[in-house]
MIKOLVEX-477289 format. One record per atom (N, C-alpha, C, O, CB): x, y, z; residue in one letter. Coordinates in steps of 0.001 Angstrom, whole numbers, padded with zeros to 6 digits, always signed. Glycine has a CB too. Example, Ala and Ser with C-alpha at 12.3 -4.5 7.8 and 13.67 -1.06 7.14 Angstrom:
2
+013190-005690+007800a;+012300-004500+007800a;+013200-003300+007800a;+014236-003319+008465a;+011308-004473+009046a;+012850-002250+007080s;+013670-001060+007140s;+012900+000030+007870s;+013409+001138+008039s;+014084-000598+005725s;
***
This chain:
205
-082406-044524+006109m;-082529-043107+005737m;-083997-042762+005486m;-084739-043552+004903m;-081673-042789+004475m;-084401-041584+005928k;-085779-041149+005752k;-086059-040805+004286k;-085168-040416+003531k;-086074-039940+006650k;-087335-040964+003916s;-087741-040670+002543s;-088814-039587+002552s;-089659-039554+003446s;-088260-041949+001832s;-088783-038713+001572i;-089767-037654+001461i;-090630-037911+000222i;-090110-038236-000845i;-089079-036258+001389i;-091936-037765+000369e;-092849-038036-000746e;-093102-036774-001573e;-093382-035704-001033e;-094180-038595-000220e;-092997-036923-002877i;-093271-035823-003808i;-094268-036295-004848i;-094062-037314-005509i;-091963-035317-004489i;-095345-035547-004986k;-096365-035897-005969k;-096129-035124-007260k;-096038-033897-007256k;-097779-035612-005419k;-096032-035859-008362g;-095764-035234-009648g;-096793-035596-010698g;-097603-036502-010504g;-094402-035617-010129g;-096757-034889-011802s;-097650-035142-012939s;-096796-035377-014178s;-095875-034612-014466s;-098646-033949-013163s;-097113-036446-014910k;-096352-036751-016114k;-096594-035681-017178k;-097690-035132-017294k;-096730-038144-016655k;-095551-035403-017943r;-095632-034377-018981r;-096000-035011-020321r;-095464-036045-020717r;-094295-033611-019095r;-096926-034357-020996e;-097315-034823-022323e;-096419-034212-023390e;-096195-034809-024443e;-098782-034483-022605e;-095910-033018-023110s;-095037-032337-024050s;-093778-031889-023321s;-093843-031419-022184s;-095756-031131-024706s;-092633-032038-023982v;-091369-031673-023349v;-090634-030577-024131v;-089428-030396-023959v;-090479-032905-023217v;-091336-029869-024963g;-090723-028808-025748g;-090381-027585-024912g;-090784-027470-023755g;-091635-028412-026872g;-089636-026683-025516r;-089182-025476-024824r;-090368-024600-024410r;-090357-024000-023335r;-088222-024678-025721r;-091371-024531-025256k;-092540-023695-024979k;-093309-024206-023763k;-093701-023428-022893k;-093463-023648-026202k;-093521-025523-023713s;-094269-026102-022590s;-093454-026017-021290s;-094014-025851-020207s;-094642-027576-022894s;-092133-026133-021415t;-091260-026018-020243t;-091350-024617-019649t;-091430-024456-018431t;-089799-026347-020616t;-091338-023617-020506k;-091452-022236-020045k;-092797-022001-019386k;-092881-021308-018373k;-091255-021260-021206k;-093848-022573-019952a;-095194-022417-019385a;-095273-023039-017991a;-095915-022491-017095a;-096247-023060-020313a;-094616-024185-017815l;-094611-024849-016511l;-093926-023971-015463l;-094426-023808-014350l;-093905-026218-016604l;-092796-023420-015829r;-092060-022576-014886r;-092845-021322-014528r;-092831-020879-013379r;-090704-022190-015469r;-093522-020757-015503n;-094350-019576-015239n;-095512-019898-014306n;-096030-019025-013608n;-094885-019003-016551n;-095911-021169-014307a;-097025-021602-013460a;-096535-022079-012087a;-097325-022583-011290a;-097811-022723-014155a;-095227-021920-011807g;-094691-022320-010518g;-094383-023802-010416g;-094287-024345-009316g;-095643-021946-009451g;-094226-024464-011566e;-093916-025885-011599e;-092447-026092-011997e;-091863-025275-012709e;-094860-026623-012581e;-091869-027192-011527v;-090479-027521-011849v;-090441-028704-012818v;-090936-029780-012484v;-089674-027846-010558v;-089869-028529-014001p;-089716-029645-014944p;-088693-030644-014393p;-087622-030244-013935p;-089276-029127-016354p;-089011-031920-014435c;-088125-032943-013885c;-088035-034148-014822c;-088889-034362-015683c;-088615-033384-012499c;-086969-034927-014621v;-086800-036170-015372v;-086400-037268-014398v;-085533-037072-013546v;-085733-036012-016507v;-087040-038424-014532l;-086708-039597-013729l;-086041-040621-014637l;-086633-041074-015616l;-087980-040197-013041l;-084805-040983-014305y;-084062-041964-015095y;-084058-043315-014384y;-084246-043390-013170y;-082615-041481-015344y;-083841-044378-015152g;-083770-045717-014578g;-085133-046380-014518g;-086140-045798-014921g;-083167-045661-013192g;-085155-047620-014006g;-086412-048343-013924g;-086843-048911-015276g;-086117-048793-016263g;-087489-047435-013382g;-087996-049513-015316e;-088495-050135-016541e;-088821-049112-017620e;-088684-049388-018813e;-089724-050961-016238e;-089254-047925-017190n;-089629-046902-018166n;-088415-046136-018711n;-088536-045339-019641n;-090608-045925-017534n;-087255-046391-018119k;-086012-045746-018536k;-086009-044241-018282k;-085202-043751-017492k;-085769-046008-019999k;-086899-043509-018938v;-086961-042061-018754v;-088414-041619-018606v;-089261-041945-019438v;-086287-041328-019940v;-088691-040874-017540t;-090038-040333-017312t;-089940-038838-017103t;-089231-038384-016204t;-090723-041011-016091t;-090636-038069-017914h;-090684-036615-017767h;-091915-036255-016928h;-093025-036713-017202h;-090724-035902-019171h;-091698-035433-015912f;-092820-035028-015065f;-092568-033633-014507f;-091511-033045-014739f;-093037-036040-013914f;-093528-033116-013784h;-093368-031811-013133h;-094079-031826-011795h;-094982-032629-011561h;-093917-030667-014025h;-093654-030922-010918a;-094245-030800-009583a;-094097-029354-009132a;-093178-028663-009573a;-093567-031783-008561a;-094990-028883-008255p;-094907-027494-007782p;-093666-027243-006946p;-093193-028142-006250p;-096138-027143-006972p;-093141-026043-007007i;-091922-025679-006279i;-091990-026020-004782i;-091012-026554-004258i;-091654-024197-006447i;-093093-025739-004065p;-093148-026045-002624p;-092952-027529-002311p;-092564-027879-001196p;-094477-025591-002058p;-093218-028405-003288a;-093085-029843-003051a;-091646-030241-002767a;-091403-031281-002155a;-093605-030621-004246a;-090679-029423-003205f;-089263-029744-003049f;-088616-029052-001851f;-087416-029201-001618f;-088521-029372-004300f;-089404-028300-001096k;-088865-027535+000025k;-088131-028427+001024k;-087035-028089+001471k;-089983-026784+000728k;-088732-029563+001374g;-088132-030455+002359g;-086959-031249+001831g;-086264-031924+002590g;-089155-031392+002872g;-086736-031168+000518l;-085632-031897-000097l;-084439-030992-000376l;-083290-031386-000177l;-086092-032553-001383l;-084722-029773-000841i;-083659-028861-001275i;-083225-027883-000186i;-082032-027737+000078i;-084116-028087-002484i;-084179-027222+000438y;-083851-026150+001380y;-083706-026685+002799y;-084412-026254+003711y;-084922-025060+001339y;-082787-027626+002973t;-082536-028229+004277t;-081135-028822+004287t;-080584-029158+003239t;-083598-029315+004607t;-080567-028947+005474s;-079247-029568+005587s;-079358-031086+005670s;-078353-031792+005582s;-078507-029030+006813s;-080587-031590+005841d;-080818-033029+005928d;-080792-033657+004539d;-080956-032971+003529d;-082160-033323+006623d;-080587-034956+004505v;-080550-035696+003247v;-081656-036749+003256v;-081854-037442+004254v;-079155-036357+003028v;-082368-036864+002152h;-083462-037825+002055h;-083438-038533+000707h;-082944-038000-000286h;-084812-037129+002265h;-083980-039737+000698t;-084332-040349-000571t;-085731-039824-000904t;-086351-039151-000080t;-084282-041948-000504t;-086225-040125-002096v;-087505-039574-002531v;-088450-040683-002978v;-088046-041615-003673v;-087296-038568-003668v;-089700-040574-002574k;-090738-041457-003102k;-091591-040609-004047k;-092376-039767-003609k;-091614-042107-001939k;-091425-040846-005335l;-092178-040094-006338l;-093514-040793-006603l;-093560-041987-006897l;-091358-039954-007657l;-094582-040033-006494v;-095924-040565-006743v;-096528-039788-007909v;-096839-038604-007785v;-096834-040464-005460v;-096689-040473-009047m;-097224-039819-010237m;-098748-039772-010216m;-099400-040499-009467m;-096745-040537-011491m;-099288-038916-011039d;-100741-038748-011080d;-101466-039979-011607d;-102682-040088-011450d;-101094-037558-011931d;-100737-040918-012237d;-101372-042158-012702d;-101242-043285-011679d;-101593-044432-011958d;-100759-042595-014030d;-100729-042946-010482g;-100621-043919-009406g;-099303-044653-009330g;-099076-045392-008372g;-101689-044897-009538g;-098425-044479-010299v;-097134-045164-010303v;-096210-044545-009251v;-096056-043325-009185v;-096482-045094-011709v;-095596-045407-008429k;-094690-044938-007374k;-093269-045419-007657k;-093066-046529-008149k;-095161-045434-005979k;-092298-044580-007344s;-090897-044914-007587s;-090026-044400-006458s;-090229-043289-005968s;-090425-044335-008925s;-089054-045204-006040n;-088049-044740-005093n;-086909-044134-005893n;-086448-044729-006867n;-087543-045902-004169n;-086457-042968-005494a;-085440-042273-006285a;-084534-041421-005407a;-084824-041168-004238a;-086100-041402-007349a;-083432-040986-006002v;-082515-040042-005355v;-082313-038866-006300v;-082334-039024-007520v;-081141-040722-004992v;-082118-037696-005727l;-081842-036515-006535l;-080465-036649-007152l;-079474-036851-006451l;-081942-035222-005689l;-080410-036534-008477q;-079146-036708-009179q;-078526-035379-009593q;-077305-035220-009569q;-079349-037578-010395q;-079375-034424-009974d;-078850-033131-010417d;-079944-032083-010292d;-081131-032387-010408d;-078326-033207-011880d;-079529-030850-010054i;-080473-029742-009958i;-079850-028506-010582i;-078664-028236-010392i;-080874-029472-008485i;-080646-027762-011320q;-080172-026545-011975q;-080931-025345-011419q;-082159-025357-011328q;-080344-026638-013516q;-080174-024304-011048f;-080762-023076-010534f;-080524-021937-011514f;-079552-021940-012269f;-080182-022730-009151f;-081427-020965-011487h;-081230-019757-012289h;-080040-019000-011703h;-079980-018815-010488h;-082528-018857-012310h;-079095-018560-012526p;-077882-017910-012019p;-078111-016599-011273p;-077252-016171-010502p;-076965-017655-013149p;-079245-015963-011489v;-079526-014672-010847v;-080559-014797-009734v;-080348-014304-008626v;-080011-013666-011882v;-081675-015456-010029t;-082784-015526-009075t;-082737-016744-008154t;-083477-016805-007173t;-084079-015529-009820t;-081861-017726-008467d;-081779-018984-007714d;-083055-019817-007818d;-083258-020745-007036d;-081484-018693-006255d;-083902-019490-008772e;-085106-020271-009018e;-084709-021650-009541e;-083772-021771-010330e;-086045-019544-010023e;-085427-022696-009100i;-085144-024051-009582i;-085615-024166-011027i;-086793-023965-011320i;-085836-025129-008684i;-084693-024490-011925l;-085032-024585-013351l;-085329-026018-013787l;-086199-026254-014625l;-083898-024024-014192l;-084604-026962-013215h;-084760-028346-013666h;-084174-029283-012614h;-083238-028926-011899h;-084070-028567-015049h;-084748-030504-012532m;-084237-031495-011588m;-084207-032868-012248m;-085116-033237-012993m;-085097-031528-010303m;-083139-033618-011959d;-083013-034991-012441d;-083028-035938-011264d;-082373-035691-010251d;-081724-035176-013270d;-083781-037036-011393f;-083847-038062-010362f;-083427-039403-010959f;-083564-039643-012158f;-085272-038149-009757f;-082912-040270-010083y;-082543-041611-010538y;-083299-042636-009703y;-083240-042620-008474y;-081000-041838-010435y;-084004-043521-010383q;-084804-044539-009707q;-083943-045707-009252q;-083024-046120-009959q;-085913-045037-010625q;-084241-046241-008070f;-083507-047398-007574f;-084477-048399-006955f;-085594-048050-006574f;-082438-046968-006546f;-084031-049639-006863s;-084829-050694-006248s;-084323-050949-004834s;-083255-050468-004457s;-084778-051994-007093s;-085090-051705-004051d;-084736-051947-002656d;-083407-052680-002500d;-082708-052492-001504d;-085827-052737-001983d;-083054-053516-003481d;-081828-054299-003388d;-080668-053673-004165d;-079657-054329-004415d;-082078-055699-003891d;-080818-052414-004542q;-079806-051714-005335q;-079078-050676-004487q;-079714-049838-003847q;-080452-051041-006560q;-077747-050727-004479e;-076971-049755-003718e;-076993-048398-004414e;-076996-048317-005642e;-075523-050241-003535e;-077009-047338-003615i;-077013-045980-004153i;-075879-045182-003501i;-075396-045530-002424i;-078394-045286-003912i;-075477-044128-004164t;-074431-043250-003640t;-075067-041965-003132t;-075836-041322-003845t;-073362-042942-004724t;-074744-041595-001901m;-075332-040409-001292m;-074247-039593-000590m;-073226-040127-000156m;-076448-040801-000296m;-074494-038293-000493e;-073619-037391+000265e;-074318-037119+001588e;-075365-036472+001624e;-073320-036043-000526e;-073737-037613+002671i;-074400-037583+003976i;-073674-036641+004942i;-072445-036639+005001i;-074471-039000+004572i;-074438-035840+005699p;-073819-034898+006648p;-073034-035617+007754p;-073358-036740+008138p;-074897-034008+007279p;-072009-034946+008245v;-071219-035464+009369v;-071524-034616+010596v;-071391-033392+010559v;-069680-035454+009045v;-071930-035260+011676h;-072184-034564+012936h;-071121-034984+013952h;-070836-036173+014096h;-073623-034873+013472h;-070538-034018+014650t;-069556-034346+015676t;-070238-034466+017031t;-071230-033792+017313t;-068442-033284+015725t;-069682-035340+017861e;-070242-035588+019194e;-069148-035437+020242e;-068048-035967+020085e;-070882-037002+019276e;-069461-034703+021321g;-068517-034554+022414g;-067664-033300+022301g;-067700-032590+021296g;-067634-035752+022480g;-066898-033043+023353v;-065970-031913+023395v;-064556-032477+023459v;-064226-033185+024410v;-066263-030966+024622v;-063718-032183+022475p;-062353-032726+022455p;-061545-032296+023677p;-061710-031186+024183p;-061633-032284+021186p;-060664-033195+024148k;-059775-032858+025268k;-058894-031669+024901k;-058596-030819+025740k;-058897-034074+025660k;-058481-031620+023633g;-057628-030532+023182g;-058310-029178+023228g;-057658-028160+023460g;-057158-030803+021795g;-059619-029158+023009v;-060369-027899+023080v;-060436-027420+024525v;-060364-026220+024789v;-061799-028073+022499v;-060573-028356+025457k;-060602-028000+026870k;-059261-027409+027314k;-059180-026650+028280k;-060949-029229+027720k;-058216-027782+026577n;-056884-027267+026900n;-056513-026036+026085n;-055363-025597+026093n;-055852-028341+026681n;-057504-025482+025378g;-057258-024244+024657g;-057144-024370+023155g;-056933-023372+022465g;-056043-023640+025159g;-057282-025590+022630g;-057207-025781+021186g;-058527-025447+020499g;-059505-025073+021148g;-056810-027211+020870g;-058536-025587+019187v;-059733-025286+018394v;-060053-026481+017495v;-059159-027038+016858v;-059529-023990+017540v;-061320-026871+017445l;-061743-027967+016580l;-062024-027428+015188l;-062869-026549+015017l;-062993-028681+017154l;-061325-027947+014202r;-061522-027520+012814r;-062172-028654+012026r;-061678-029782+012022r;-060169-027100+012160r;-063281-028345+011361s;-063978-029346+010535s;-063460-029276+009108s;-063515-028224+008472s;-065520-029124+010563s;-062959-030390+008611n;-062437-030460+007251n;-063421-031097+006282n;-063392-030813+005084n;-061144-031229+007236n;-064288-031954+006795l;-065224-032696+005949l;-066602-032673+006603l;-066854-033400+007563l;-064739-034166+005723l;-067478-031843+006083r;-068807-031705+006671r;-069817-032688+006073r;-070879-032923+006650r;-069304-030287+006484r;-069479-033255+004920r;-070321-034272+004284r;-069429-035369+003730r;-068310-035119+003283r;-071203-033654+003155r;-069951-036593+003769m;-069196-037726+003257m;-069985-038426+002157m;-071206-038562+002231m;-068858-038712+004391m;-069254-038864+001136i;-069889-039615+000052i;-069783-041093+000386i;-068685-041627+000539i;-069227-039299-001337i;-070927-041748+000498v;-070957-043168+000854v;-071868-043923-000112v;-072645-043323-000854v;-071438-043361+002318v;-071754-045245-000085r;-072572-046069-000970r;-073103-047274-000200r;-072371-047913+000557r;-071760-046526-002209r;-074377-047574-000402g;-074995-048702+000276g;-076472-048781-000045g;-076981-048001-000851g;-074790-048601+001778g;-077159-049718+000582l;-078610-049836+000399l;-079290-048675+001117l;-078883-048294+002215l;-079140-051209+000935l;-080324-048116+000499a;-081012-046962+001084a;-081537-047269+002481a;-081554-046396+003349a;-082163-046520+000185a;-081961-048504+002696s;-082517-048890+003998s;-081469-048907+005100s;-081804-048880+006284s;-083164-050252+003899s;-080187-048952+004706k;-079109-049012+005701k;-078306-047720+005810k;-077451-047590+006687k;-078178-050142+005368k;-078576-046772+004928l;-077845-045507+004996l;-078390-044651+006135l;-079607-044545+006288l;-077941-044745+003651l;-077521-044036+006939p;-077972-043208+008066p;-078380-041808+007613p;-078006-041367+006526p;-076870-043108+009122p;-079141-041121+008445d;-079519-039736+008153d;-078297-038830+008281d;-078198-037803+007608d;-080651-039260+009105d;-077367-039224+009155y;-076106-038495+009315y;-075073-039451+009893y;-075417-040492+010453y;-076283-037234+010236y;-073811-039087+009752i;-072716-039904+010278i;-072172-039229+011528i;-071809-038053+011503i;-071586-040103+009211i;-072117-039981+012621l;-071693-039430+013908l;-070209-039688+014145l;-069745-040826+014079l;-072525-040031+015051l;-069477-038617+014422a;-068043-038712+014686a;-067759-038267+016118a;-068014-037116+016473a;-067233-037853+013674a;-067235-039171+016936d;-066923-038855+018335d;-065546-038183+018397d;-064526-038798+018084d;-066954-040150+019226d;-065538-036920+018804v;-064282-036158+018843v;-063723-036021+020257v;-062709-035353+020457v;-064496-034778+018248v;-064369-036640+021232t;-063976-036494+022640t;-062503-036804+022914t;-061864-036052+023651t;-064828-037390+023489t;-061929-037886+022351p;-060546-038237+022708p;-059477-037341+022084p;-058314-037425+022477p;-060279-039645+022306p;-059827-036506+021147l;-058825-035730+020416l;-058107-034710+021297l;-058734-033922+022004l;-059476-035021+019255l;-056790-034747+021236t;-055980-033742+021925t;-055420-032791+020869t;-055627-033009+019675t;-054822-034410+022764t;-054723-031750+021284i;-054169-030788+020335i;-053191-031492+019384i;-052247-032156+019811i;-053461-029629+021086i;-053447-031324+018096g;-052612-031969+017088g;-053214-033256+016539g;-052755-033757+015512g;-051264-032260+017665g;-054235-033801+017202d;-054860-035042+016743d;-055806-034798+015576d;-056404-033730+015443d;-055614-035708+017886d;-055922-035828+014729k;-056844-035777+013590k;-057771-036987+013622k;-057406-038052+014119k;-056064-035727+012248k;-058977-036807+013084l;-059950-037892+012990l;-060189-038144+011507l;-060704-037271+010809l;-061298-037546+013747l;-059819-039330+011014d;-060013-039602+009590d;-061247-040463+009363d;-061902-040881+010318d;-058777-040289+009001d;-061562-040728+008104v;-062810-041410+007762v;-062860-042854+008249v;-063946-043419+008381v;-063009-041381+006274v;-061708-043458+008517t;-061712-044839+008998t;-062354-044954+010380t;-062814-046028+010767t;-060288-045386+009041t;-062384-043847+011120s;-062944-043865+012475s;-064467-043984+012467s;-065060-044290+013501s;-062532-042606+013227s;-065108-043750+011330v;-066570-043841+011250v;-066981-044936+010270v;-068108-044937+009776v;-067178-042485+010823v;-066075-045864+009990a;-066382-046961+009067a;-067533-047799+009613a;-067700-047927+010826a;-065134-047848+008833a;-068323-048368+008706s;-069489-049152+009098s;-069693-050309+008114s;-069332-050218+006941s;-070755-048258+009160s;-070275-051386+008618d;-070598-052524+007751d;-071818-052225+006896d;-072108-052952+005946d;-070840-053787+008586d;-072538-051149+007230d;-073777-050818+006516d;-073541-050065+005212d;-074419-050028+004349d;-074669-049998+007404d;-072355-049462+005063f;-072087-048696+003852f;-070589-048624+003579f;-069766-048885+004457f;-072674-047285+003968f;-070255-048265+002345s;-068861-048093+001952s;-068556-046608+001867s;-069368-045830+001367s;-068565-048798+000597s;-067393-046216+002351i;-066983-044815+002307i;-066174-044568+001038i;-065173-045243+000801i;-066156-044435+003569i;-066594-043619+000230l;-065940-043360-001045l;-064935-042219-000953l;-064900-041330-001803l;-066975-043048-002103l;-064120-042263+000093h;-063038-041300+000292h;-061764-042082+000598h;-061850-043182+001144h;-063375-040286+001447h;-060595-041560+000268p;-059345-042210+000674p;-059305-042355+002194p;-059847-041516+002913p;-058116-041404+000174p;-058668-043415+002682e;-058649-043697+004121e;-058008-042587+004946e;-058335-042424+006121e;-057918-044986+004375e;-057105-041826+004347n;-056424-040766+005100n;-057154-039424+005043n;-056620-038410+005494n;-055017-040591+004575n;-058377-039409+004490t;-059152-038168+004437t;-059548-037743+005848t;-060146-038523+006589t;-060412-038343+003549t;-059217-036522+006215v;-059455-036027+007577v;-060859-035425+007704v;-061255-034568+006914v;-058390-034975+007960v;-061591-035885+008699i;-062923-035328+008992i;-062768-034038+009789i;-063368-033017+009454i;-063803-036355+009779i;-061973-034089+010826c;-061734-032901+011644c;-060427-033069+012414c;-059865-034163+012476c;-062918-032651+012621c;-059953-031969+013000q;-058706-032007+013764q;-058716-030898+014808q;-059413-029893+014664q;-057476-031864+012828q;-057935-031099+015853v;-057808-030079+016889v;-056478-029363+016668v;-055413-029977+016700v;-057890-030706+018334v;-056560-028083+016450i;-055364-027298+016174i;-055096-026320+017316i;-055972-026044+018136i;-055509-026543+014842i;-053879-025807+017352t;-053512-024810+018342t;-054145-023483+017972t;-054070-023057+016820t;-051982-024676+018453t;-054768-022827+018940s;-055404-021548+018653s;-054347-020471+018471s;-053214-020619+018928s;-056380-021159+019777s;-054717-019393+017806r;-053785-018284+017576r;-053333-017675+018901r;-052192-017236+019042r;-054437-017203+016691r;-054232-017656+019850n;-053881-017089+021161n;-052781-017897+021826n;-051851-017345+022413n;-055112-017034+022075n;-052906-019238+021722l;-051892-020090+022323l;-050565-019912+021620l;-049511-019880+022255l;-052320-021550+022279l;-050625-019795+020284v;-049392-019594+019532v;-048726-018296+019946v;-047510-018250+020131v;-049668-019591+018026v;-049534-017217+020094s;-048996-015917+020495s;-048371-015987+021875s;-047298-015430+022103s;-050090-014853+020473s;-049046-016679+022809e;-048528-016795+024161e;-047212-017565+024174e;-046279-017198+024888e;-049552-017477+025065e;-047141-018641+023374d;-045918-019430+023314d;-044774-018605+022744d;-043641-018665+023223d;-046132-020689+022473d;-045104-017818+021689e;-044068-016989+021074e;-043562-015935+022049e;-042366-015652+022109e;-044602-016318+019805e;-044503-015349+022824e;-044113-014335+023803e;-043215-014939+024874e;-042244-014322+025311e;-045356-013700+024448e;-043563-016185+025300e;-042757-016844+026318e;-041349-017129+025786e;-040356-016951+026492e;-043433-018150+026776e;-041285-017579+024517e;-039993-017874+023910e;-039158-016604+023767e;-037958-016599+024042e;-040184-018542+022543e;-039823-015512+023327e;-039121-014235+023165e;-038625-013724+024514e;-037520-013191+024623e;-040043-013189+022505e;-039468-013895+025550g;-039081-013449+026885g;-037896-014233+027410g;-036995-013677+028039g;-040248-013574+027844g;-037907-015560+027140a;-036794-016400+027599a;-035508-016028+026881a;-034437-015983+027485a;-037110-017888+027379a;-035626-015759+025569e;-034449-015371+024784e;-033892-014036+025276e;-032678-013868+025388e;-034804-015281+023283e;-034792-013079+025572a;-034363-011764+026044a;-033645-011881+027388a;-032638-011217+027631a;-035570-010814+026166a;-034183-012738+028251a;-033583-012922+029578a;-032198-013534+029449a;-031276-013180+030184a;-034478-013811+030467a;-032064-014469+028495t;-030766-015116+028280t;-029744-014116+027764t;-028589-014117+028188t;-030901-016286+027296t;-030184-013258+026838e;-029295-012243+026267e;-028840-011267+027348e;-027661-010916+027409e;-029999-011482+025121e;-029775-010821+028212e;-029434-009885+029277e;-028421-010498+030232e;-027486-009834+030678e;-030688-009460+030039e;-028623-011776+030538k;-027732-012461+031458k;-026327-012579+030856k;-025320-012481+031557k;-028289-013853+031808k;-026293-012797+029516s;-025002-012939+028836s;-024259-011630+028850s;-023038-011617+029005s;-025188-013422+027397s;-024976-010508+028690e;-024375-009195+028663e;-023773-008831+030008e;-022760-008136+030087e;-025394-008164+028253e;-024419-009317+031073e;-023925-009048+032421e;-022610-009782+032658e;-022032-009680+033740e;-024968-009463+033478e;
***
């Protein structure tokens, strides 16, 4: 999995007044948990998080503090202002190279289902999957081949299982399925109604 670098500055004061001053200056108050230091309070400018927050991609983070200390981390929590959507606070969790982490990874579908070619519709039920593994082995996205699916078929999480990570969903969790389109249903109903009407007319004769 790709990592994005964010440069931060350690905070000397963590009071409400200093937090407000940071936000007014365009900085985001953050906390890094884990590691030898247990808890590190720091801040970074809002644009520094653009590639982490405002994207559909998922990344781990390399935090580089102003004192030269570097840490590998994952975003654990983020708080937004309820009205302005401004980032108010962020929590990160530090991990080591040999430590498994839990991530929510996007699911990308590949191919055109046979059922879609026959008039069906592909419905996505799970656009992201929660998985656990070493950061070095986690993919940027999980690829699901939907080509063999016919109308009525479903693709569950077992179809994308990998030795590189564990899937934290029940085995019967559906990623996507090919369903009958409304048009096909309407056409079938019309055909059935027409057949019934023809049978009734014949009976009357």
